[in-house]
N, CA, C and O atoms as a GROMACS GRO file, in nm:
protein
  568
    1MET      N    1  -4.276   0.271   2.601
    1MET     CA    2  -4.240   0.350   2.469
    1MET      C    3  -4.087   0.374   2.458
    1MET      O    4  -4.018   0.409   2.553
    2SER      N    5  -4.048   0.353   2.349
    2SER     CA    6  -3.910   0.358   2.342
    2SER      C    7  -3.849   0.497   2.349
    2SER      O    8  -3.923   0.584   2.305
    3ARG      N    9  -3.741   0.534   2.389
    3ARG     CA   10  -3.682   0.666   2.409
    3ARG      C   11  -3.541   0.673   2.337
    3ARG      O   12  -3.459   0.582   2.343
    4ALA      N   13  -3.523   0.783   2.272
    4ALA     CA   14  -3.404   0.805   2.212
    4ALA      C   15  -3.277   0.796   2.289
    4ALA      O   16  -3.273   0.845   2.402
    5ALA      N   17  -3.182   0.742   2.241
    5ALA     CA   18  -3.069   0.724   2.327
    5ALA      C   19  -2.925   0.712   2.245
    5ALA      O   20  -2.932   0.669   2.130
    6ALA      N   21  -2.807   0.743   2.293
    6ALA     CA   22  -2.698   0.727   2.216
    6ALA      C   23  -2.674   0.586   2.156
    6ALA      O   24  -2.680   0.480   2.220
    7GLY      N   25  -2.647   0.597   2.032
    7GLY     CA   26  -2.623   0.451   1.952
    7GLY      C   27  -2.746   0.441   1.873
    7GLY      O   28  -2.737   0.375   1.769
    8LYS      N   29  -2.870   0.499   1.903
    8LYS     CA   30  -2.981   0.480   1.830
    8LYS      C   31  -3.016   0.579   1.703
    8LYS      O   32  -3.005   0.702   1.709
    9GLN      N   33  -3.054   0.511   1.598
    9GLN     CA   34  -3.077   0.608   1.488
    9GLN      C   35  -3.236   0.667   1.505
    9GLN      O   36  -3.332   0.598   1.538
   10VAL      N   37  -3.240   0.811   1.475
   10VAL     CA   38  -3.356   0.875   1.497
   10VAL      C   39  -3.370   0.960   1.360
   10VAL      O   40  -3.279   0.990   1.282
   11LEU      N   41  -3.520   0.993   1.350
   11LEU     CA   42  -3.556   1.080   1.254
   11LEU      C   43  -3.624   1.194   1.327
   11LEU      O   44  -3.719   1.177   1.404
   12PHE      N   45  -3.566   1.319   1.295
   12PHE     CA   46  -3.643   1.442   1.366
   12PHE      C   47  -3.635   1.551   1.275
   12PHE      O   48  -3.552   1.566   1.186
   13HIS      N   49  -3.747   1.638   1.312
   13HIS     CA   50  -3.757   1.774   1.246
   13HIS      C   51  -3.691   1.875   1.333
   13HIS      O   52  -3.675   1.847   1.452
   14TYR      N   53  -3.654   1.979   1.291
   14TYR     CA   54  -3.591   2.098   1.361
   14TYR      C   55  -3.627   2.216   1.278
   14TYR      O   56  -3.648   2.221   1.157
   15THR      N   57  -3.631   2.310   1.366
   15THR     CA   58  -3.605   2.472   1.318
   15THR      C   59  -3.515   2.547   1.412
   15THR      O   60  -3.530   2.563   1.534
   16GLY      N   61  -3.418   2.589   1.336
   16GLY     CA   62  -3.318   2.645   1.416
   16GLY      C   63  -3.325   2.807   1.397
   16GLY      O   64  -3.342   2.851   1.283
   17SER      N   65  -3.313   2.896   1.505
   17SER     CA   66  -3.308   3.019   1.498
   17SER      C   67  -3.220   3.106   1.585
   17SER      O   68  -3.199   3.059   1.697
   18LEU      N   69  -3.168   3.215   1.561
   18LEU     CA   70  -3.111   3.302   1.616
   18LEU      C   71  -3.149   3.376   1.761
   18LEU      O   72  -3.267   3.366   1.795
   19ALA      N   73  -3.081   3.433   1.829
   19ALA     CA   74  -3.150   3.516   1.949
   19ALA      C   75  -3.249   3.606   1.906
   19ALA      O   76  -3.341   3.632   1.984
   20ASP      N   77  -3.245   3.658   1.792
   20ASP     CA   78  -3.337   3.767   1.748
   20ASP      C   79  -3.463   3.702   1.681
   20ASP      O   80  -3.555   3.767   1.633
   21GLY      N   81  -3.456   3.585   1.683
   21GLY     CA   82  -3.569   3.498   1.617
   21GLY      C   83  -3.559   3.484   1.476
   21GLY      O   84  -3.661   3.447   1.418
   22THR      N   85  -3.444   3.510   1.401
   22THR     CA   86  -3.424   3.483   1.285
   22THR      C   87  -3.414   3.348   1.252
   22THR      O   88  -3.327   3.283   1.311
   23VAL      N   89  -3.493   3.286   1.163
   23VAL     CA   90  -3.480   3.134   1.124
   23VAL      C   91  -3.366   3.134   1.031
   23VAL      O   92  -3.362   3.207   0.932
   24PHE      N   93  -3.252   3.032   1.073
   24PHE     CA   94  -3.145   3.000   0.978
   24PHE      C   95  -3.160   2.870   0.919
   24PHE      O   96  -3.090   2.847   0.821
   25ASP      N   97  -3.232   2.787   0.956
   25ASP     CA   98  -3.259   2.662   0.890
   25ASP      C   99  -3.382   2.573   0.940
   25ASP      O  100  -3.425   2.587   1.055
   26SER      N  101  -3.433   2.488   0.856
   26SER     CA  102  -3.554   2.430   0.923
   26SER      C  103  -3.569   2.310   0.810
   26SER      O  104  -3.543   2.326   0.691
   27SER      N  105  -3.615   2.183   0.870
   27SER     CA  106  -3.647   2.069   0.809
   27SER      C  107  -3.779   2.049   0.766
   27SER      O  108  -3.809   1.952   0.696
   28ILE      N  109  -3.877   2.150   0.813
   28ILE     CA  110  -4.025   2.132   0.816
   28ILE      C  111  -4.066   2.090   0.684
   28ILE      O  112  -4.127   1.984   0.672
   29GLU      N  113  -4.036   2.173   0.568
   29GLU     CA  114  -4.076   2.151   0.442
   29GLU      C  115  -3.986   2.019   0.367
   29GLU      O  116  -4.012   1.995   0.249
   30ARG      N  117  -3.893   1.946   0.430
   30ARG     CA  118  -3.815   1.860   0.373
   30ARG      C  119  -3.827   1.717   0.445
   30ARG      O  120  -3.906   1.704   0.538
   31GLU      N  121  -3.757   1.622   0.408
   31GLU     CA  122  -3.764   1.508   0.496
   31GLU      C  123  -3.690   1.518   0.629
   31GLU      O  124  -3.588   1.587   0.635
   32PRO      N  125  -3.734   1.455   0.733
   32PRO     CA  126  -3.680   1.464   0.864
   32PRO      C  127  -3.528   1.421   0.854
   32PRO      O  128  -3.494   1.336   0.772
   33LEU      N  129  -3.440   1.478   0.937
   33LEU     CA  130  -3.307   1.439   0.935
   33LEU      C  131  -3.291   1.297   1.004
   33LEU      O  132  -3.357   1.262   1.101
   34ARG      N  133  -3.201   1.224   0.945
   34ARG     CA  134  -3.177   1.101   1.007
   34ARG      C  135  -3.024   1.100   1.062
   34ARG      O  136  -2.927   1.128   0.992
   35VAL      N  137  -3.021   1.062   1.201
   35VAL     CA  138  -2.888   1.054   1.255
   35VAL      C  139  -2.874   0.956   1.357
   35VAL      O  140  -2.978   0.918   1.410
   36GLN      N  141  -2.754   0.902   1.401
   36GLN     CA  142  -2.722   0.826   1.495
   36GLN      C  143  -2.679   0.899   1.608
   36GLN      O  144  -2.574   0.963   1.606
   37LEU      N  145  -2.767   0.892   1.725
   37LEU     CA  146  -2.728   0.981   1.844
   37LEU      C  147  -2.579   0.947   1.905
   37LEU      O  148  -2.540   0.830   1.910
   38GLY      N  149  -2.516   1.032   1.942
   38GLY     CA  150  -2.397   1.003   2.005
   38GLY      C  151  -2.281   0.984   1.896
   38GLY      O  152  -2.170   0.952   1.938
   39SER      N  153  -2.298   1.001   1.762
   39SER     CA  154  -2.202   0.982   1.669
   39SER      C  155  -2.128   1.096   1.614
   39SER      O  156  -2.032   1.086   1.538
   40GLY      N  157  -2.180   1.205   1.660
   40GLY     CA  158  -2.094   1.330   1.622
   40GLY      C  159  -2.150   1.393   1.480
   40GLY      O  160  -2.090   1.475   1.411
   41GLN      N  161  -2.273   1.337   1.454
   41GLN     CA  162  -2.318   1.369   1.323
   41GLN      C  163  -2.409   1.514   1.307
   41GLN      O  164  -2.439   1.570   1.202
   42ILE      N  165  -2.442   1.553   1.441
   42ILE     CA  166  -2.506   1.690   1.475
   42ILE      C  167  -2.446   1.737   1.590
   42ILE      O  168  -2.392   1.666   1.674
   43ILE      N  169  -2.456   1.889   1.595
   43ILE     CA  170  -2.395   1.956   1.698
   43ILE      C  171  -2.435   1.899   1.831
   43ILE      O  172  -2.551   1.860   1.847
   44PRO      N  173  -2.325   1.891   1.948
   44PRO     CA  174  -2.353   1.833   2.056
   44PRO      C  175  -2.488   1.868   2.134
   44PRO      O  176  -2.561   1.784   2.186
   45GLY      N  177  -2.509   1.996   2.135
   45GLY     CA  178  -2.639   2.059   2.212
   45GLY      C  179  -2.766   1.978   2.159
   45GLY      O  180  -2.847   1.926   2.236
   46VAL      N  181  -2.776   1.972   2.026
   46VAL     CA  182  -2.892   1.909   1.964
   46VAL      C  183  -2.907   1.751   1.992
   46VAL      O  184  -3.009   1.686   2.014
   47ASP      N  185  -2.783   1.714   1.986
   47ASP     CA  186  -2.783   1.565   2.011
   47ASP      C  187  -2.819   1.520   2.165
   47ASP      O  188  -2.885   1.420   2.194
   48GLN      N  189  -2.769   1.604   2.246
   48GLN     CA  190  -2.804   1.587   2.386
   48GLN      C  191  -2.951   1.593   2.407
   48GLN      O  192  -3.018   1.503   2.458
   49ALA      N  193  -3.001   1.715   2.362
   49ALA     CA  194  -3.146   1.731   2.366
   49ALA      C  195  -3.243   1.639   2.330
   49ALA      O  196  -3.349   1.620   2.390
   50LEU      N  197  -3.198   1.571   2.214
   50LEU     CA  198  -3.288   1.461   2.158
   50LEU      C  199  -3.277   1.320   2.251
   50LEU      O  200  -3.367   1.236   2.242
   51ALA      N  201  -3.178   1.301   2.328
   51ALA     CA  202  -3.179   1.201   2.416
   51ALA      C  203  -3.287   1.205   2.511
   51ALA      O  204  -3.312   1.311   2.569
   52GLY      N  205  -3.357   1.095   2.535
   52GLY     CA  206  -3.476   1.086   2.630
   52GLY      C  207  -3.599   1.119   2.548
   52GLY      O  208  -3.706   1.097   2.605
   53MET      N  209  -3.603   1.159   2.446
   53MET     CA  210  -3.735   1.194   2.364
   53MET      C  211  -3.800   1.059   2.318
   53MET      O  212  -3.736   0.959   2.286
   54ALA      N  213  -3.925   1.070   2.321
   54ALA     CA  214  -4.014   0.956   2.238
   54ALA      C  215  -4.070   1.009   2.120
   54ALA      O  216  -4.094   1.129   2.106
   55PRO      N  217  -4.091   0.925   2.036
   55PRO     CA  218  -4.161   0.973   1.904
   55PRO      C  219  -4.290   1.057   1.925
   55PRO      O  220  -4.374   1.020   2.006
   56GLY      N  221  -4.304   1.158   1.860
   56GLY     CA  222  -4.408   1.266   1.886
   56GLY      C  223  -4.367   1.369   1.972
   56GLY      O  224  -4.422   1.478   1.963
   57ASP      N  225  -4.272   1.348   2.061
   57ASP     CA  226  -4.232   1.448   2.141
   57ASP      C  227  -4.178   1.568   2.072
   57ASP      O  228  -4.115   1.547   1.969
   58THR      N  229  -4.196   1.708   2.118
   58THR     CA  230  -4.143   1.818   2.093
   58THR      C  231  -4.059   1.885   2.198
   58THR      O  232  -4.094   1.873   2.316
   59LYS      N  233  -3.947   1.958   2.165
   59LYS     CA  234  -3.874   2.045   2.266
   59LYS      C  235  -3.826   2.157   2.213
   59LYS      O  236  -3.789   2.153   2.096
   60LYS      N  237  -3.817   2.270   2.281
   60LYS     CA  238  -3.740   2.391   2.251
   60LYS      C  239  -3.624   2.392   2.321
   60LYS      O  240  -3.633   2.374   2.442
   61VAL      N  241  -3.514   2.410   2.271
   61VAL     CA  242  -3.375   2.422   2.348
   61VAL      C  243  -3.296   2.517   2.288
   61VAL      O  244  -3.295   2.539   2.166
   62THR      N  245  -3.225   2.577   2.375
   62THR     CA  246  -3.115   2.689   2.338
   62THR      C  247  -2.972   2.623   2.363
   62THR      O  248  -2.942   2.579   2.474
   63VAL      N  249  -2.893   2.618   2.262
   63VAL     CA  250  -2.779   2.563   2.260
   63VAL      C  251  -2.679   2.677   2.263
   63VAL      O  252  -2.689   2.771   2.184
   64THR      N  253  -2.584   2.668   2.354
   64THR     CA  254  -2.491   2.788   2.359
   64THR      C  255  -2.372   2.761   2.254
   64THR      O  256  -2.347   2.647   2.213
   65ALA      N  257  -2.301   2.876   2.214
   65ALA     CA  258  -2.212   2.870   2.101
   65ALA      C  259  -2.118   2.755   2.121
   65ALA      O  260  -2.079   2.689   2.025
   66ALA      N  261  -2.080   2.728   2.251
   66ALA     CA  262  -1.977   2.628   2.282
   66ALA      C  263  -2.038   2.488   2.260
   66ALA      O  264  -1.965   2.392   2.234
   67GLU      N  265  -2.161   2.479   2.271
   67GLU     CA  266  -2.224   2.343   2.227
   67GLU      C  267  -2.264   2.321   2.082
   67GLU      O  268  -2.310   2.214   2.041
   68ALA      N  269  -2.241   2.443   1.996
   68ALA     CA  270  -2.299   2.431   1.868
   68ALA      C  271  -2.167   2.454   1.791
   68ALA      O  272  -2.085   2.362   1.791
   69TYR      N  273  -2.140   2.571   1.725
   69TYR     CA  274  -2.013   2.563   1.630
   69TYR      C  275  -1.911   2.641   1.690
   69TYR      O  276  -1.830   2.687   1.609
   70GLY      N  277  -1.888   2.675   1.832
   70GLY     CA  278  -1.784   2.710   1.894
   70GLY      C  279  -1.796   2.872   1.895
   70GLY      O  280  -1.897   2.930   1.856
   71PRO      N  281  -1.681   2.935   1.944
   71PRO     CA  282  -1.674   3.079   1.946
   71PRO      C  283  -1.620   3.134   1.811
   71PRO      O  284  -1.556   3.061   1.735
   72HIS      N  285  -1.648   3.262   1.783
   72HIS     CA  286  -1.599   3.310   1.664
   72HIS      C  287  -1.444   3.343   1.693
   72HIS      O  288  -1.403   3.414   1.786
   73ARG      N  289  -1.379   3.290   1.613
   73ARG     CA  290  -1.216   3.303   1.629
   73ARG      C  291  -1.141   3.400   1.530
   73ARG      O  292  -1.126   3.372   1.410
   74ASP      N  293  -1.098   3.506   1.585
   74ASP     CA  294  -1.031   3.610   1.496
   74ASP      C  295  -0.930   3.564   1.424
   74ASP      O  296  -0.914   3.609   1.311
   75GLU      N  297  -0.853   3.477   1.470
   75GLU     CA  298  -0.752   3.403   1.392
   75GLU      C  299  -0.786   3.333   1.250
   75GLU      O  300  -0.701   3.316   1.162
   76LEU      N  301  -0.903   3.300   1.242
   76LEU     CA  302  -0.964   3.240   1.137
   76LEU      C  303  -1.004   3.343   1.014
   76LEU      O  304  -1.057   3.304   0.910
   77ILE      N  305  -0.976   3.460   1.038
   77ILE     CA  306  -1.005   3.572   0.940
   77ILE      C  307  -0.861   3.612   0.886
   77ILE      O  308  -0.768   3.654   0.955
   78HIS      N  309  -0.860   3.591   0.753
   78HIS     CA  310  -0.734   3.607   0.666
   78HIS      C  311  -0.753   3.705   0.537
   78HIS      O  312  -0.849   3.698   0.460
   79GLU      N  313  -0.656   3.788   0.527
   79GLU     CA  314  -0.642   3.859   0.406
   79GLU      C  315  -0.569   3.812   0.303
   79GLU      O  316  -0.457   3.772   0.334
   80ILE      N  317  -0.604   3.802   0.174
   80ILE     CA  318  -0.517   3.733   0.073
   80ILE      C  319  -0.523   3.846  -0.038
   80ILE      O  320  -0.617   3.926  -0.039
   81GLY      N  321  -0.426   3.850  -0.129
   81GLY     CA  322  -0.412   3.952  -0.246
   81GLY      C  323  -0.509   3.890  -0.343
   81GLY      O  324  -0.532   3.769  -0.350
   82ARG      N  325  -0.566   3.986  -0.419
   82ARG     CA  326  -0.665   3.948  -0.520
   82ARG      C  327  -0.583   3.868  -0.628
   82ARG      O  328  -0.643   3.796  -0.708
   83ASP      N  329  -0.450   3.881  -0.630
   83ASP     CA  330  -0.382   3.798  -0.729
   83ASP      C  331  -0.374   3.646  -0.688
   83ASP      O  332  -0.315   3.566  -0.761
   84LYS      N  333  -0.436   3.606  -0.568
   84LYS     CA  334  -0.442   3.473  -0.534
   84LYS      C  335  -0.567   3.411  -0.582
   84LYS      O  336  -0.574   3.288  -0.588
   85LEU      N  337  -0.680   3.496  -0.622
   85LEU     CA  338  -0.795   3.444  -0.677
   85LEU      C  339  -0.771   3.419  -0.845
   85LEU      O  340  -0.668   3.452  -0.903
   86ALA      N  341  -0.882   3.357  -0.906
   86ALA     CA  342  -0.876   3.341  -1.035
   86ALA      C  343  -0.880   3.448  -1.106
   86ALA      O  344  -0.962   3.534  -1.072
   87PRO      N  345  -0.795   3.472  -1.220
   87PRO     CA  346  -0.821   3.600  -1.301
   87PRO      C  347  -0.949   3.637  -1.337
   87PRO      O  348  -1.017   3.565  -1.410
   88GLY      N  349  -0.994   3.754  -1.289
   88GLY     CA  350  -1.117   3.821  -1.335
   88GLY      C  351  -1.228   3.776  -1.241
   88GLY      O  352  -1.342   3.814  -1.264
   89MET      N  353  -1.198   3.687  -1.124
   89MET     CA  354  -1.297   3.643  -1.058
   89MET      C  355  -1.364   3.754  -0.974
   89MET      O  356  -1.287   3.824  -0.908
   90LYS      N  357  -1.502   3.780  -0.968
   90LYS     CA  358  -1.552   3.883  -0.906
   90LYS      C  359  -1.604   3.824  -0.759
   90LYS      O  360  -1.659   3.714  -0.751
   91VAL      N  361  -1.584   3.895  -0.665
   91VAL     CA  362  -1.625   3.856  -0.545
   91VAL      C  363  -1.694   3.976  -0.454
   91VAL      O  364  -1.650   4.091  -0.459
   92ASP      N  365  -1.793   3.945  -0.379
   92ASP     CA  366  -1.873   4.056  -0.306
   92ASP      C  367  -1.864   4.005  -0.166
   92ASP      O  368  -1.840   3.887  -0.139
   93VAL      N  369  -1.887   4.105  -0.075
   93VAL     CA  370  -1.906   4.069   0.064
   93VAL      C  371  -2.037   3.978   0.072
   93VAL      O  372  -2.142   3.995   0.009
   94GLY      N  373  -2.005   3.865   0.175
   94GLY     CA  374  -2.109   3.760   0.184
   94GLY      C  375  -2.088   3.637   0.104
   94GLY      O  376  -2.127   3.529   0.147
   95ASP      N  377  -2.023   3.649  -0.018
   95ASP     CA  378  -2.000   3.544  -0.093
   95ASP      C  379  -1.934   3.427  -0.022
   95ASP      O  380  -1.860   3.444   0.076
   96ARG      N  381  -1.960   3.318  -0.069
   96ARG     CA  382  -1.898   3.182   0.000
   96ARG      C  383  -1.822   3.133  -0.100
   96ARG      O  384  -1.858   3.126  -0.217
   97LEU      N  385  -1.692   3.090  -0.048
   97LEU     CA  386  -1.587   3.048  -0.129
   97LEU      C  387  -1.530   2.934  -0.069
   97LEU      O  388  -1.531   2.923   0.053
   98GLU      N  389  -1.473   2.834  -0.155
   98GLU     CA  390  -1.414   2.717  -0.075
   98GLU      C  391  -1.249   2.726  -0.120
   98GLU      O  392  -1.196   2.767  -0.223
   99GLY      N  393  -1.204   2.678  -0.015
   99GLY     CA  394  -1.037   2.671  -0.020
   99GLY      C  395  -0.979   2.553   0.059
   99GLY      O  396  -1.050   2.471   0.116
  100THR      N  397  -0.852   2.550   0.059
  100THR     CA  398  -0.784   2.442   0.151
  100THR      C  399  -0.685   2.526   0.221
  100THR      O  400  -0.623   2.624   0.181
  101ASP      N  401  -0.684   2.457   0.350
  101ASP     CA  402  -0.565   2.509   0.442
  101ASP      C  403  -0.431   2.458   0.399
  101ASP      O  404  -0.414   2.401   0.291
  102ALA      N  405  -0.348   2.478   0.475
  102ALA     CA  406  -0.193   2.430   0.459
  102ALA      C  407  -0.184   2.287   0.468
  102ALA      O  408  -0.094   2.231   0.405
  103ALA      N  409  -0.275   2.209   0.548
  103ALA     CA  410  -0.267   2.074   0.533
  103ALA      C  411  -0.373   1.993   0.439
  103ALA      O  412  -0.403   1.874   0.453
  104GLY      N  413  -0.426   2.086   0.336
  104GLY     CA  414  -0.496   2.025   0.245
  104GLY      C  415  -0.656   2.008   0.273
  104GLY      O  416  -0.737   1.969   0.189
  105LYS      N  417  -0.686   2.050   0.417
  105LYS     CA  418  -0.813   2.024   0.441
  105LYS      C  419  -0.905   2.137   0.375
  105LYS      O  420  -0.869   2.254   0.368
  106ARG      N  421  -1.028   2.090   0.326
  106ARG     CA  422  -1.107   2.190   0.263
  106ARG      C  423  -1.175   2.286   0.367
  106ARG      O  424  -1.212   2.250   0.479
  107LEU      N  425  -1.188   2.410   0.315
  107LEU     CA  426  -1.253   2.512   0.405
  107LEU      C  427  -1.354   2.571   0.325
  107LEU      O  428  -1.346   2.587   0.203
  108GLN      N  429  -1.464   2.607   0.407
  108GLN     CA  430  -1.583   2.700   0.362
  108GLN      C  431  -1.545   2.850   0.401
  108GLN      O  432  -1.538   2.878   0.520
  109LEU      N  433  -1.523   2.935   0.318
  109LEU     CA  434  -1.485   3.084   0.359
  109LEU      C  435  -1.583   3.173   0.332
  109LEU      O  436  -1.651   3.150   0.232
  110THR      N  437  -1.611   3.282   0.404
  110THR     CA  438  -1.700   3.370   0.372
  110THR      C  439  -1.618   3.525   0.352
  110THR      O  440  -1.538   3.575   0.431
  111VAL      N  441  -1.660   3.574   0.241
  111VAL     CA  442  -1.589   3.698   0.203
  111VAL      C  443  -1.629   3.803   0.290
  111VAL      O  444  -1.751   3.822   0.291
  112VAL      N  445  -1.555   3.882   0.371
  112VAL     CA  446  -1.609   3.993   0.477
  112VAL      C  447  -1.567   4.105   0.431
  112VAL      O  448  -1.633   4.202   0.469
  113GLU      N  449  -1.458   4.131   0.345
  113GLU     CA  450  -1.432   4.259   0.302
  113GLU      C  451  -1.350   4.248   0.179
  113GLU      O  452  -1.270   4.157   0.160
  114VAL      N  453  -1.377   4.367   0.079
  114VAL     CA  454  -1.318   4.360  -0.046
  114VAL      C  455  -1.250   4.484  -0.082
  114VAL      O  456  -1.316   4.588  -0.072
  115SER      N  457  -1.116   4.491  -0.128
  115SER     CA  458  -1.068   4.611  -0.193
  115SER      C  459  -1.010   4.577  -0.328
  115SER      O  460  -1.010   4.464  -0.377
  116ASP      N  461  -0.963   4.676  -0.379
  116ASP     CA  462  -0.904   4.665  -0.513
  116ASP      C  463  -0.773   4.566  -0.504
  116ASP      O  464  -0.736   4.498  -0.600
  117SER      N  465  -0.719   4.568  -0.396
  117SER     CA  466  -0.581   4.483  -0.402
  117SER      C  467  -0.594   4.361  -0.315
  117SER      O  468  -0.506   4.275  -0.328
  118ALA      N  469  -0.699   4.339  -0.222
  118ALA     CA  470  -0.714   4.227  -0.129
  118ALA      C  471  -0.853   4.196  -0.110
  118ALA      O  472  -0.947   4.271  -0.133
  119VAL      N  473  -0.860   4.058  -0.057
  119VAL     CA  474  -0.990   4.016  -0.006
  119VAL      C  475  -0.980   3.967   0.147
  119VAL      O  476  -0.880   3.903   0.178
  120LYS      N  477  -1.063   3.991   0.230
  120LYS     CA  478  -1.070   3.932   0.360
  120LYS      C  479  -1.147   3.813   0.378
  120LYS      O  480  -1.269   3.818   0.361
  121LEU      N  481  -1.091   3.708   0.409
  121LEU     CA  482  -1.210   3.581   0.419
  121LEU      C  483  -1.194   3.541   0.555
  121LEU      O  484  -1.090   3.549   0.620
  122ASP      N  485  -1.313   3.494   0.598
  122ASP     CA  486  -1.354   3.434   0.716
  122ASP      C  487  -1.366   3.291   0.724
  122ASP      O  488  -1.452   3.241   0.652
  123ALA      N  489  -1.288   3.204   0.807
  123ALA     CA  490  -1.300   3.051   0.785
  123ALA      C  491  -1.381   3.006   0.906
  123ALA      O  492  -1.395   2.886   0.930
  124ASN      N  493  -1.434   3.098   0.980
  124ASN     CA  494  -1.530   3.060   1.089
  124ASN      C  495  -1.656   2.996   1.025
  124ASN      O  496  -1.701   3.033   0.917
  125HIS      N  497  -1.706   2.901   1.096
  125HIS     CA  498  -1.866   2.878   1.060
  125HIS      C  499  -1.933   2.974   1.064
  125HIS      O  500  -1.909   3.058   1.150
  126PRO      N  501  -2.053   2.994   0.959
  126PRO     CA  502  -2.130   3.129   0.982
  126PRO      C  503  -2.188   3.151   1.114
  126PRO      O  504  -2.196   3.264   1.163
  127LEU      N  505  -2.234   3.035   1.179
  127LEU     CA  506  -2.295   3.047   1.313
  127LEU      C  507  -2.203   3.050   1.416
  127LEU      O  508  -2.247   3.048   1.531
  128ALA      N  509  -2.086   3.055   1.397
  128ALA     CA  510  -1.981   3.047   1.500
  128ALA      C  511  -2.002   3.164   1.594
  128ALA      O  512  -2.017   3.276   1.546
  129GLY      N  513  -2.003   3.146   1.730
  129GLY     CA  514  -2.014   3.259   1.826
  129GLY      C  515  -2.170   3.292   1.865
  129GLY      O  516  -2.204   3.375   1.949
  130GLU      N  517  -2.255   3.212   1.791
  130GLU     CA  518  -2.408   3.238   1.810
  130GLU      C  519  -2.451   3.130   1.906
  130GLU      O  520  -2.420   3.013   1.883
  131ASP      N  521  -2.531   3.168   2.027
  131ASP     CA  522  -2.622   3.087   2.074
  131ASP      C  523  -2.743   3.056   1.975
  131ASP      O  524  -2.793   3.145   1.908
  132LEU      N  525  -2.785   2.929   1.970
  132LEU     CA  526  -2.900   2.888   1.873
  132LEU      C  527  -3.014   2.832   1.939
  132LEU      O  528  -2.989   2.755   2.031
  133THR      N  529  -3.129   2.854   1.912
  133THR     CA  530  -3.246   2.797   1.968
  133THR      C  531  -3.296   2.695   1.866
  133THR      O  532  -3.295   2.727   1.747
  134PHE      N  533  -3.335   2.585   1.899
  134PHE     CA  534  -3.388   2.481   1.824
  134PHE      C  535  -3.551   2.439   1.857
  134PHE      O  536  -3.588   2.423   1.973
  135GLN      N  537  -3.619   2.427   1.770
  135GLN     CA  538  -3.752   2.366   1.800
  135GLN      C  539  -3.739   2.217   1.746
  135GLN      O  540  -3.722   2.198   1.626
  136LEU      N  541  -3.748   2.109   1.839
  136LEU     CA  542  -3.731   1.981   1.789
  136LEU      C  543  -3.844   1.897   1.794
  136LEU      O  544  -3.922   1.909   1.888
  137GLN      N  545  -3.865   1.802   1.692
  137GLN     CA  546  -3.990   1.728   1.720
  137GLN      C  547  -3.909   1.575   1.662
  137GLN      O  548  -3.856   1.558   1.553
  138LEU      N  549  -3.919   1.489   1.759
  138LEU     CA  550  -3.878   1.351   1.724
  138LEU      C  551  -3.974   1.272   1.651
  138LEU      O  552  -4.079   1.248   1.711
  139VAL      N  553  -3.962   1.231   1.544
  139VAL     CA  554  -4.058   1.159   1.439
  139VAL      C  555  -4.035   1.025   1.461
  139VAL      O  556  -4.141   0.968   1.487
  140GLU      N  557  -3.932   0.947   1.460
  140GLU     CA  558  -3.916   0.817   1.472
  140GLU      C  559  -3.789   0.758   1.526
  140GLU      O  560  -3.681   0.806   1.490
  141ILE      N  561  -3.793   0.656   1.609
  141ILE     CA  562  -3.661   0.589   1.643
  141ILE      C  563  -3.654   0.465   1.552
  141ILE      O  564  -3.736   0.374   1.558
  142VAL      N  565  -3.559   0.468   1.476
  142VAL     CA  566  -3.542   0.362   1.374
  142VAL      C  567  -3.473   0.215   1.439
  142VAL      O  568  -3.453   0.118   1.365
   0.00000   0.00000   0.00000
């Protein structure tokens, strides 16, 4: 029986949860995810966990923050004046915004604090600093 390995295309289902059991994402009600192992398309900890699995295999794996989205970095939290936002733009804590860094790279930003004069934005991935648990099911090696 063929086993998943770097360079092979695989289809798999996953359910990702936080340490407290909260599910943050799942493919169970969607099509399985298709990736080429070892290509950097998915977080390293899941890529490594899929290696060696055969179609039909299931596995539960905990991926440390370092193998997932990295540590939460305080230097990625910035405060900007409300005048930097579009006139009349309403923002609330938890809103997701898109912006660009100094090099023009697109950023996904989370609003973490709002005042009359400023907005504090977090450019960390929402799961940065979190150890993640994944229930994996290898569906097919393509």
